[in-house]
C-alpha positions as CSV (number, residue, x, y, z in Angstrom):
1,M,2.4,-1.9,21.1
2,Y,2.0,0.7,18.4
3,Q,-0.8,2.8,17.1
4,V,-1.1,1.8,13.4
5,V,-3.0,2.3,10.2
6,H,-3.8,-0.5,7.9
7,G,-4.5,-1.0,4.2
8,A,-5.9,-3.5,1.9
9,N,-6.8,-3.7,-1.8
10,L,-10.1,-4.8,-3.3
11,L,-10.3,-8.6,-3.5
12,P,-9.6,-9.9,-7.0
13,K,-12.4,-11.2,-9.2
14,F,-12.1,-14.8,-10.3
15,F,-13.3,-16.2,-13.7
16,V,-14.1,-19.7,-14.9
17,I,-13.0,-20.8,-18.4
18,I,-14.3,-24.0,-19.9
19,N,-12.0,-25.5,-22.4
20,S,-10.9,-29.0,-23.3
21,M,-7.3,-27.9,-23.4
22,P,-5.5,-26.1,-20.5
23,N,-5.3,-22.3,-20.9
24,W,-1.7,-21.6,-19.6
25,T,-2.2,-17.8,-19.6
26,F,-5.2,-18.2,-17.4
27,I,-3.4,-20.6,-15.0
28,V,-0.4,-18.2,-14.7
29,N,-2.6,-15.2,-14.1
30,R,-4.7,-17.2,-11.6
31,L,-1.7,-18.2,-9.6
32,S,-0.4,-14.6,-9.6
33,L,-3.8,-13.4,-8.3
34,I,-3.8,-16.1,-5.5
35,R,-0.3,-15.1,-4.4
36,K,-1.2,-11.4,-4.4
37,N,-4.4,-12.1,-2.4
38,L,-2.4,-14.2,0.1
39,L,0.2,-11.4,0.5
40,F,-2.4,-8.8,1.3
41,T,-4.3,-11.1,3.7
42,I,-1.0,-11.5,5.7
43,Y,-0.6,-7.7,5.4
44,Y,-4.1,-7.1,6.8
45,L,-3.7,-9.7,9.6
46,L,-0.5,-8.0,10.8
47,F,-2.4,-4.8,11.2
48,T,-5.2,-6.5,13.0
49,I,-2.8,-8.0,15.5
50,F,-1.3,-4.5,16.2
51,L,-4.8,-3.0,16.7
52,T,-5.8,-5.5,19.4
53,G,-3.4,-4.0,21.9
54,C,-2.3,-0.5,20.9
55,S,-0.8,1.8,23.4
56,A,-0.6,5.6,23.6
57,I,1.8,7.4,21.3
58,G,4.5,9.2,23.2
59,Y,6.2,6.2,24.8
60,T,9.9,6.1,24.3
61,K,10.0,3.2,21.8
62,P,11.8,2.7,18.6
63,A,10.1,3.4,15.3
64,A,8.6,0.5,13.3
65,L,8.4,-0.1,9.5
66,Q,6.4,-2.5,7.5
67,V,6.9,-3.0,3.7
68,T,4.8,-5.2,1.4
69,S,5.1,-5.5,-2.3
70,E,3.9,-7.3,-5.4
71,P,6.0,-9.1,-6.6
72,E,8.4,-10.0,-3.8
73,A,11.2,-7.5,-3.6
74,S,14.4,-6.6,-1.7
75,V,14.2,-3.8,0.9
76,F,16.9,-1.3,1.4
77,L,17.0,1.5,4.0
78,D,19.7,4.2,3.6
79,G,21.5,1.8,1.3
80,K,21.5,-1.1,3.7
81,H,19.8,-4.3,2.6
82,L,17.2,-5.3,5.2
83,G,15.6,-8.4,3.6
84,K,12.7,-9.3,1.4
85,T,9.1,-8.4,1.4
86,P,6.9,-8.8,3.3
87,F,9.2,-7.0,5.8
88,Y,8.7,-5.8,9.3
89,S,11.0,-4.4,12.0
90,D,10.4,-2.3,15.1
91,Q,14.0,-1.4,15.8
92,F,14.5,1.9,13.9
93,Q,15.7,5.3,15.2
94,N,13.5,8.4,14.9
95,G,14.1,10.4,11.7
96,E,13.8,10.4,7.9
97,A,15.3,7.6,5.9
98,L,15.6,6.7,2.2
99,L,13.7,3.5,1.4
100,K,14.3,1.5,-1.8
101,I,12.1,-1.5,-2.9
102,S,13.5,-3.4,-5.9
103,A,12.7,-6.5,-7.9
104,S,14.8,-7.1,-11.1
105,D,14.4,-3.9,-13.1
106,A,11.4,-2.7,-11.2
107,K,12.1,-0.4,-8.3
108,F,10.5,2.3,-6.0
109,I,12.5,4.8,-4.0
110,T,11.0,7.2,-1.5
111,K,11.8,9.0,1.7
112,V,9.9,7.6,4.7
113,K,9.4,9.3,8.0
114,L,10.1,7.1,11.0
115,T,8.6,8.3,14.3
116,E,9.2,6.6,17.6
117,G,6.3,4.6,19.0
118,T,4.5,4.5,15.6
119,L,4.4,2.1,12.6
120,A,5.0,3.4,9.1
121,V,3.6,1.2,6.3
122,V,4.7,1.1,2.6
123,N,2.6,-1.0,0.2
124,R,3.7,-1.1,-3.4
125,E,2.8,-2.8,-6.7
126,L,6.1,-2.7,-8.6
127,S,6.5,-2.4,-12.4
128,T,9.3,-1.6,-14.8
129,D,6.9,1.0,-16.2
130,V,6.6,3.8,-13.6
131,L,3.1,4.7,-14.9
132,S,1.9,1.1,-14.0
133,Q,3.1,1.3,-10.4
134,A,0.6,1.9,-7.6
135,G,0.6,1.8,-3.8
136,E,0.3,3.8,-0.6
137,T,2.6,5.0,2.2
138,L,0.9,5.5,5.5
139,T,2.4,7.3,8.4
140,L,1.3,8.9,11.7
141,T,2.0,12.4,13.0
142,P,1.7,12.6,16.8
143,N,0.1,15.5,18.5
144,S,-2.1,16.2,15.5
145,Q,-5.5,15.0,14.3
146,G,-7.5,14.1,11.2
147,F,-6.6,12.3,7.9
148,M,-4.4,13.9,5.3
149,I,-4.3,12.4,1.9
150,I,-1.9,13.3,-1.0
151,T,-2.0,11.5,-4.4
152,D,0.0,11.1,-7.6
153,P,-1.6,12.2,-9.8
154,N,-3.2,15.2,-8.1
155,E,-6.9,16.0,-7.9
156,A,-8.1,12.4,-7.3
157,D,-11.5,11.9,-5.8
158,V,-11.6,10.8,-2.1
159,T,-14.5,8.8,-0.7
160,I,-14.5,7.7,3.0
161,D,-17.0,5.2,4.3
162,G,-19.1,5.9,1.2
163,R,-19.1,9.7,1.7
164,Y,-17.5,11.9,-0.9
165,F,-14.9,14.2,0.7
166,G,-13.5,16.1,-2.3
167,K,-10.3,16.1,-4.4
168,T,-6.7,15.7,-3.3
169,P,-4.7,17.0,-1.6
170,K,-7.4,16.8,1.1
171,L,-7.5,17.1,4.9
172,A,-10.5,15.3,6.5
173,S,-10.6,16.8,10.0
174,D,-14.1,15.8,11.0
175,L,-13.7,12.0,11.0
176,A,-14.8,10.1,14.1
177,N,-12.1,8.2,15.9
178,G,-12.0,4.6,14.7
179,D,-11.8,2.5,11.5
180,H,-12.6,3.9,8.1
181,K,-12.5,2.6,4.5
182,V,-10.9,5.0,2.0
183,L,-11.4,4.9,-1.8
184,V,-9.2,6.9,-4.1
185,S,-10.2,7.2,-7.8
186,K,-9.5,9.3,-10.9
187,K,-10.7,8.9,-14.5
188,G,-8.1,7.1,-16.5
189,Y,-6.5,5.5,-13.4
190,V,-6.9,2.3,-11.5
191,S,-8.8,3.0,-8.2
192,R,-7.3,2.0,-4.8
193,E,-9.0,1.2,-1.6
194,F,-7.5,0.8,1.9
195,A,-8.4,1.1,5.5
196,I,-7.2,3.5,8.2
197,K,-7.7,3.9,12.0
198,T,-8.0,7.5,13.2
199,S,-7.3,8.8,16.7
200,S,-7.2,12.0,18.7
201,K,-3.6,11.3,19.4
202,Y,-2.2,11.4,15.9
203,Q,-2.9,12.4,12.3
204,V,-2.9,9.7,9.6
205,V,-1.0,10.8,6.5
206,A,-1.5,8.8,3.3
207,E,0.6,9.3,0.1
208,V,-1.2,7.3,-2.6
209,T,0.0,6.5,-6.2
210,L,-2.6,5.5,-8.8
211,A,-1.6,3.4,-11.8
212,S,-2.5,4.5,-15.3
213,E,-5.2,2.3,-16.9
214,I,-3.5,2.6,-20.3
215,A,-0.1,1.7,-19.0
216,K,-1.5,-1.2,-16.9
217,S,-3.5,-2.7,-19.8
218,S,-0.5,-2.3,-22.1
219,K,1.7,-4.1,-19.7
220,G,-0.8,-6.9,-19.3
221,S,-1.1,-7.4,-23.1
222,K,2.7,-7.6,-23.5
223,R,2.9,-10.2,-20.6
224,E,0.2,-12.4,-22.2
225,A,1.9,-12.2,-25.6
226,T,5.2,-13.3,-24.1
227,Q,3.6,-16.2,-22.3
228,E,1.8,-17.4,-25.4
229,A,5.0,-17.2,-27.4
230,R,6.6,-19.5,-24.9
């Protein structure tokens, strides 16, 4: 099995609207939230399964890659179509590859480092507006320790297990081995929260993208206007 890191977003808040007539905007948004919550529940459970039987890094095993997204999207690696999200495979060669996640006009392209015996995780909220996109890429660096976090935008605040660690980029080298909850926040951006598992056998590297609050709210307003027009 693989040493892994795992991530999860904050659970969505649910609202109750009392009205004699159905509110279609609310119903569509509610279904979207339920689907998103289910997706990340599956995402979390996959990590939990891996953590129940992890083995030491260094074994000669292929590299593994897991990709989740909202909405569902196509996954391409070095130009080859691999399938739809949520996607998982543990049959990759060691090295760097170009990953593309796309859904209609929304897409995300990044280089991902695949290391034998470890799992790389890419979680993305896609949008046609780049400023509305958010997510994290989590990888492991063998023979190193600690937790390294890089964000876009830079100088975001990092809180781990309720303790403030400083601004990004940040290397947290004094974390105890085990599970930790990470919160990344910055004024004017939507905060992200995810979980990691640290070990003396590897360094956890997180590359986090925060969505602009203005871009996010603008996109939501346009979507509601389109739904009401229909």
